[in-house]
C-alpha beads as a LAMMPS data file, in Angstrom:
LAMMPS data file: protein, C-alpha beads

35 atoms
34 bonds

1 atom types
1 bond types

-500.0 500.0 xlo xhi
-500.0 500.0 ylo yhi
-500.0 500.0 zlo zhi

Masses

1 110.0

Atoms # bond

1 1 1 -10.288 -148.661 297.178
2 1 1 -11.693 -151.129 294.663
3 1 1 -14.399 -148.760 293.440
4 1 1 -13.464 -146.773 290.317
5 1 1 -9.879 -148.006 290.106
6 1 1 -9.956 -148.138 286.305
7 1 1 -11.301 -144.580 286.180
8 1 1 -8.577 -143.255 288.453
9 1 1 -5.901 -145.082 286.455
10 1 1 -7.220 -143.651 283.202
11 1 1 -7.367 -140.172 284.729
12 1 1 -3.803 -140.420 286.022
13 1 1 -2.630 -141.555 282.574
14 1 1 -4.356 -138.653 280.828
15 1 1 -3.228 -136.231 283.547
16 1 1 0.367 -137.414 283.265
17 1 1 0.293 -137.065 279.480
18 1 1 -1.191 -133.563 279.747
19 1 1 1.460 -132.657 282.323
20 1 1 4.216 -133.798 279.940
21 1 1 2.721 -131.705 277.142
22 1 1 2.527 -128.633 279.394
23 1 1 6.123 -129.089 280.547
24 1 1 7.253 -129.477 276.928
25 1 1 5.447 -126.269 275.926
26 1 1 6.944 -124.409 278.887
27 1 1 10.393 -125.642 277.883
28 1 1 9.883 -124.310 274.354
29 1 1 8.660 -120.948 275.678
30 1 1 11.643 -120.642 278.036
31 1 1 14.114 -121.542 275.284
32 1 1 12.516 -119.070 272.883
33 1 1 12.562 -116.301 275.474
34 1 1 16.228 -116.879 276.348
35 1 1 17.541 -117.642 272.865

Bonds

1 1 1 2
2 1 2 3
3 1 3 4
4 1 4 5
5 1 5 6
6 1 6 7
7 1 7 8
8 1 8 9
9 1 9 10
10 1 10 11
11 1 11 12
12 1 12 13
13 1 13 14
14 1 14 15
15 1 15 16
16 1 16 17
17 1 17 18
18 1 18 19
19 1 19 20
20 1 20 21
21 1 21 22
22 1 22 23
23 1 23 24
24 1 24 25
25 1 25 26
26 1 26 27
27 1 27 28
28 1 28 29
29 1 29 30
30 1 30 31
31 1 31 32
32 1 32 33
33 1 33 34
34 1 34 35
C-alpha cells in the first residue's frame, strides 16, 4: 500500500472538495426550486 500514497491522498482531498462543491450547488438548486 506504500506505492502512490501521496497521490491517493491528494486525489481524495480534491475529490472531497469537489463533492462538497457539488452538494452545495445541489442545495442551492433545491432551495431555488422550492422557494
